[in-house]
N, C-alpha and C positions, 0 to 999 in steps of 0.2 A: 329354489322353491318350486313346488309342483302342486297340481290338483288332480283329483280323480273325478272324471265326469261320466255321465251316462247319456248316450244318445243312440238311437236305432237299435235298442236292445242289447248293446254292448257297453263295456266300460273301458275307458281310455285314461292313461296317465299322461298328463300334458304339462308342459312348461312353456313360458313365453318364448316365441320363436320357433316352436316345433311345427312341422308340416306333417299332417296325417290324413289318411283316407278314411272317411266315415261313410255310413250308409247314405244313399242319395237323399238329399233334402231339396225342396224347391228354393232355388237361390234367386228370388226376384230382386232382393237387395244384395249388396256386396258384403255386408257384415252379418254375422250370426251371433246370437247370444245364447249360451248354455246356462240355464238356471239350476239344472239338476246336478249340483256339486256334492259328491258323496264324501270326500275327504280333502283336506288341505294340509300342506306342510310348508311352513314358512322358514323354519330352521332345520338344520341337519339333525335327524334322529327324532323329530317330533311329528306326530300325525294326529290331527283332530278333525272333528266334524264342525264346520263353521256354522254359526247361526244364520248368517246371510252372506251368500257368495254368488258370484257369477263369473263366467269366462267369456271373453269377447274374442271372436275370430273373424278373419276375412276369407272370402271364397277365392281360391287360387284357380280352380278349374273343375270341370266335370268330365267324367269318362266312364269307361267300362273295363272291368277287370279281365284277367286271363281266362281263357275258356277252360271249363271243367267238363270232362267227358263222363257221362253216366252210361254204363253198359249193363244191360239186362240179358241174362242167358238162362234158358230152361233146357238143361241137357237132355239129350235123347228125344227131344220134341221138335227139333229144327226151328226153335224160336230164338231170335236174336234181335235186340233193339239197341240202337246207339243214339244218344241224345246229348246235345251240348248246351251249356248254360254260361252266360256272361253276366255278372252282377254289376249293376250301376253303382257308381260311387261319386262322392263330392270330395275334392281335395281342399283342405282348409289350413290356414296358417294362424296359430294362436298369437293374438296381439297382447292381451293383458288378462291378468287374474285379479279379481277384486274380492277380498275376503275380510269381513268384519271391519269395513271402512278403510282398509289399507289396499293400495293398488300396486301390483307388480307388473311392469310392462317389459316389452322386448327392448333390449339395448341395441339400438341401431345408430 
């Protein structure tokens, strides 16, 4: 079973036990709850939009991604500019998916 959630302007396909890096969120608490569930699949080959669903995750850590270099050049004008960027992220582990009253959790 899996669910498709939206957070930070991106969509992620998640299943219980998955670890993923999402856009940085304030992790004052150790658990996060995603209420914006776009789709849910309980059985193989079926995909539906649940009437009520939420995904619970725990925060594993926070960090910064790999450096991306942005290079600007205006040829024949002696203009060059090099700029680096590192995006902040929050790493989360999906604990459970609750859809239409049924809870699917990580098998540990």
